[in-house]
C-alpha positions as CSV (number, residue, x, y, z in Angstrom):
1,M,15.7,20.8,37.7
2,S,12.2,20.7,36.2
3,A,10.8,17.5,34.7
4,P,10.8,17.3,30.9
5,R,7.6,17.6,28.9
6,I,6.9,14.3,27.2
7,A,4.6,13.6,24.3
8,F,3.6,10.0,23.7
9,L,2.7,9.4,20.1
10,V,0.3,6.4,20.5
11,H,-0.4,4.3,17.4
12,G,-3.9,3.6,18.7
13,G,-6.8,5.0,20.7
14,P,-7.0,5.7,24.4
15,D,-8.1,2.1,25.0
16,S,-5.4,0.4,22.9
17,I,-2.7,-1.8,24.3
18,E,-0.2,0.9,23.2
19,A,-2.1,3.4,25.4
20,V,-1.9,1.0,28.4
21,R,1.9,0.8,27.9
22,A,2.3,4.5,27.5
23,R,0.3,5.2,30.7
24,G,2.4,2.6,32.6
25,L,5.7,4.2,31.4
26,S,4.5,7.7,32.4
27,Q,3.0,6.8,35.8
28,N,5.9,8.2,37.8
29,H,6.2,11.4,35.8
30,P,4.3,14.6,36.8
31,T,0.9,14.5,35.0
32,D,1.1,18.1,33.9
33,K,4.3,17.2,31.9
34,V,2.8,14.2,30.1
35,H,0.7,14.4,26.9
36,F,-0.8,11.6,24.9
37,L,-1.4,12.0,21.2
38,W,-3.7,9.3,19.9
39,R,-4.1,7.8,16.4
40,E,-7.8,7.5,16.0
41,T,-8.2,8.4,12.3
42,S,-6.5,7.8,9.0
43,R,-2.7,8.0,8.8
44,L,-2.8,11.3,6.9
45,A,-5.2,13.0,9.3
46,T,-3.1,11.6,12.2
47,V,0.1,13.0,10.8
48,K,-1.5,16.4,10.4
49,N,-3.0,16.4,13.9
50,W,0.3,15.2,15.5
51,Q,2.3,17.8,13.7
52,R,0.0,20.6,14.9
53,Q,-0.1,19.3,18.5
54,I,3.7,18.8,18.7
55,K,4.2,22.4,17.5
56,A,1.8,23.6,20.2
57,L,3.2,21.4,23.0
58,K,6.9,21.8,22.2
59,P,7.8,18.6,24.1
60,D,11.3,17.9,25.3
61,L,10.9,14.3,24.4
62,L,8.8,12.3,21.9
63,Y,8.1,8.7,22.8
64,V,6.5,6.6,19.9
65,M,4.3,3.7,21.1
66,N,3.7,1.2,18.3
67,T,3.4,-2.6,18.3
């Protein structure tokens, strides 16, 4: 059985505490099956970017990282 594709919606940038947590949770998963989607702009722009990226990635699981 193949590992599921996981998209982490990270409410912060690549250096945020949420990013550290997301990377920690995904460390035992195949790297080609893990995608991190960052919030680095306004909420509206982030929603549009995430929607476009989720459609393209078609993940099996969405994991929301927020504090």
